[in-house]
N, C-alpha and C positions, 0 to 999 in steps of 0.2 A: 758306077751309078752316075746318072746324069745330074749335074750340079743344080740346074734350074727347076727340076721336077719337085712339085709339092709333095712332101712326105706326111702321111697321116699318122697321128698318134694312136696307139692302141686304145687309150681311154676314150677316144672319140668314136670308136667302133663298138665298144662294149654294149651300150644300150642307147637307144634314142632318148632324148630328153622328153619324158612323158608329159610334163607340164612346164614348158619353158617360161611361163609368166610367174612362176613361183621359185622361191629360194629353197634349195635342198637342205634339209635339217636332219640331224641324227635323231634316231628314235629316243635315245636316252634324255635328250633335252626337252621332249614333250611328254615324257612319261608322267602319269598322274596329274596332268594339267588339262583343264577343260578346253575342248576345241570343237570346231564344226567341220565335219567331213563333207566336202562339196562334191567330190568325184573320186574315182579311182580307176586304175588300169592294171590288168593282170599281164605280167611278163614272164618269160621262161627264166628259170634260175640259171646263173652262170656257175653255181657251186655244185648243185646236185642235178644230174641229168634226169629229165622227166618230171621235175618239180617246178613249181611256179611260186612267184612272190607277187605282192601287190604294192604299187606306188600310189599313195594316197595324196590327193590335193586337199589341203585343209586350211581353214582360217584360224589362226592363233593370234589373239589380241589384235585383230584387224590387219594382219599380215598374212599373205598367202605363202604357204610352205608345202613342201613335199616330204613325205616320210615313207620309207620302205618297211614293210611288214611281211610276215610269213603266212603260212597256209591257214592257220587258225583264224586270223583276222580276215583273210581273203574269203573264207567260207562264211563268216559272219556278214561281211559286206554283200556277198552274192545273195544271201537270204533276204536282205532288206534294200537292195539296190533301187527299187522303185520308190523308196521313201526318202531318198537323199534330197536335200542336205539333212544331216542329223547332228545333234549335239551329243558328244560322248567324251570319254576319257580312255586312253590306252593304258592298261595296267599289266603288271606281271604278278600272277598269283603266287603266294608264298609256297615254296617248294616245287614250283613248276618251271619248266625250261622254255615256255612260250609266252607270248603276249596275247592279250584279248581286249575286246571293247567292253567297257562297263557303262 
């Protein structure tokens, strides 16, 4: 292997940074907190072939953050995309395995 060649990290190839102006935040840290969804992008899942997930750009206490969510939230956002930005809360319903907008 050539010593001077720049080697790319796998993590750099995994997904493009959907919203570089925002800080990536874990879903659990924003769960049940009011936020404003500004925009979103749908990307292919790296876990399940043929599935998609959504990267949300949100305002949380005057700070821009990104949050990854699954198919249920993606479908909800697709249904209201022309109404963005919206004020909402991401919740997990008792006994359910998915998250939703409330």
